C-alpha positions as a printed Julia matrix, in Angstrom:
126×3 Matrix{Float64}:
   0.0     0.0     0.0
   2.94    2.3     0.51
   3.38    2.52   -3.26
   0.12    4.49   -3.57
   1.47    7.05   -1.1
   4.82    7.24   -2.89
   3.05    7.79   -6.24
   0.93   10.51   -4.61
  -2.29    8.65   -5.44
  -3.51    8.9    -1.82
  -3.18   11.76    0.64
  -2.38    9.53    3.61
  -2.47    5.85    4.48
  -5.15    4.32    6.65
  -7.59    7.22    6.73
 -10.2     5.99    4.25
 -12.44    3.64    6.18
 -12.7     5.74    9.36
 -13.56    8.76    7.23
 -16.16    6.8     5.28
 -17.73    5.59    8.54
 -18.26    9.2     9.6
 -20.87    9.54    6.86
 -22.12    6.01    6.08
 -23.22    2.93    8.03
 -21.14   -0.22    8.22
 -23.77   -1.82    5.96
 -22.03   -0.1     3.02
 -19.24   -2.69    3.32
 -19.32   -6.28    2.11
 -16.36   -8.41    3.17
 -15.41  -11.65    1.45
 -12.29  -13.8     1.69
 -10.64  -12.04   -1.25
 -11.98   -8.51   -1.43
 -13.99   -5.72    0.18
 -16.9    -4.2    -1.74
 -18.31   -0.8    -0.79
 -21.67    0.48   -2.0
 -22.66    4.05   -1.34
 -26.2     5.38   -1.64
 -27.05    8.07   -4.16
 -28.64   11.22   -2.81
 -31.0    12.1    -5.7
 -33.45    9.27   -5.1
 -35.92   11.18   -2.93
 -37.2    13.27   -5.87
 -37.89   10.24   -8.04
 -39.76    8.02   -5.58
 -43.39    7.33   -6.41
 -46.21    6.75   -3.95
 -46.08    3.01   -4.72
 -42.35    2.83   -3.96
 -42.93    4.74   -0.73
 -45.54    2.17    0.24
 -43.29   -0.85   -0.4
 -40.44    0.76    1.55
 -42.81    1.45    4.44
 -43.98   -2.17    4.76
 -40.83   -4.15    4.08
 -39.5    -5.89    7.18
 -36.17   -7.71    6.97
 -36.36  -10.24    4.11
 -39.79  -10.78    2.52
 -41.15  -12.72   -0.45
 -43.28  -11.21   -3.21
 -46.33  -12.88   -1.71
 -45.64  -11.45    1.76
 -45.15   -7.97    0.32
 -48.34   -8.2    -1.74
 -50.3    -9.29    1.33
 -48.91   -6.41    3.4
 -49.82   -3.94    0.66
 -53.21   -5.61    0.06
 -52.48   -6.03   -3.65
 -53.89   -9.06   -5.46
 -52.79   -8.4    -9.04
 -49.21   -9.66   -9.36
 -48.28   -7.73  -12.56
 -49.41   -4.46  -10.96
 -47.22   -5.17   -7.96
 -44.21   -6.19  -10.05
 -44.28   -3.23  -12.47
 -45.5    -0.42  -10.2
 -43.94   -1.35   -6.87
 -41.14   -3.91   -7.0
 -39.37   -3.04  -10.26
 -39.1     0.73   -9.59
 -37.85    0.11   -6.02
 -35.2    -2.29   -7.36
 -34.15    0.14  -10.12
 -33.78    3.0    -7.62
 -31.6     0.78   -5.41
 -33.96    1.03   -2.43
 -34.48   -2.71   -2.2
 -32.42   -5.67   -3.37
 -32.83   -9.38   -4.03
 -31.41  -11.84   -1.54
 -30.38  -14.06   -4.47
 -29.48  -11.68   -7.31
 -28.0   -14.51   -9.39
 -31.35  -16.35   -9.31
 -34.0   -13.65   -9.85
 -36.75  -16.17  -10.66
 -36.07  -18.53   -7.76
 -39.16  -19.53   -5.75
 -37.04  -18.81   -2.65
 -36.28  -15.25   -3.74
 -36.77  -12.61   -1.08
 -36.31   -8.85   -0.99
 -34.82   -6.55    1.62
 -34.08   -2.87    2.03
 -30.66   -1.66    0.93
 -28.59    0.81    2.92
 -30.11    3.53    0.76
 -33.63    2.17    1.36
 -33.05    2.09    5.11
 -31.78    5.66    5.02
 -34.73    6.76    2.93
 -37.16    5.01    5.26
 -35.66    6.82    8.25
 -35.85   10.19    6.48
 -39.5     9.61    5.55
 -40.39    8.61    9.12
 -38.73   11.74   10.51
 -40.98   14.03    8.43
């Protein structure tokens, strides 16, 4: 890592993660055996969120299936739910799949992202 300092590509060594944690939750980090992935929420989402997306964010608790979400929202028409609620929330990065490599799995569930959690908190504070 010293090479980055010597090449003047970083201002100082070891300051990044503590500085990131001043502004973002630890949920922004994903640690695996071989790498660390960091995902940071975008700030422009609040202007683009529809009433339907607000509703799905409000009801989602931990990991939930499509059926559970539809029941909570009292929606019976699956295509309406998928195109007006689920798809926009996924595209905005407010929710994510628990199995992104298997989007059509019968065991697929959805959960709030760091951005979705932050948005939910902001909405509740209003």
